[in-house]
N, C-alpha and C positions, 0 to 999 in steps of 0.2 A: 941543710939538714944535718943535725949533729948525730954522731954515732952513739947508739944506746945499746949496750950488750944485752939488756933485758929482752929486747925484741928477738934475740936468738933462742931464748928458752921456749920450749914447746909448751903451749897452753892448750888444754882441751877446749874444743868449741862447745861440745854438749856434755851435760852431766850424765851419769849412768842412768838416771830416771828418764832423761830425754832420749837416750839411746834406746831404751826399752820401748818407749812410746813410738819412736820412729820405726822400730822393728815390727811392732804391731801394725802400724799404718802400711808398711811395705808389704805385709802379707795380705792386707785387704785390697790394696791397689798396687800391683806390681809395676815396676818402671816400664816394662814393655807396653803395657796398656796406656800408661800415662803419656809415653812418647808417641804412641800411634795416633793421637788426636792432634790435628793441625792447630786447633785452637789452643790446646795446652802448650804446644811447642812455641806458638807466638807469644803467649803469656810468659813462658819461661824466658824467652829472649828479651822481652820488654823488662822483666824484673832484673835480668842480668845487666842490661844497659843502665837502668836506673841506679842500681847499687854501685856499679862501677863509676858512674858519673859522680855520685855522692862521695865516694872514696877519693876520687881525683880532686874534687872541690875542697875536701878537708886538708889536702896537702898544700894548698896555696892560700 
């Protein structure tokens, strides 16, 4: 893998509009409620593994 200094620059993940939307959603469904559900925790775990595997696949 070649060194690319552009990867060191901080790039925002969400736009200001997306941040506002996420703030509204977090008021409607707080993280404590989301994490209290075993089904939600399982789904979050599956999503994490899937995304991580796709990222690893893109490296090779």
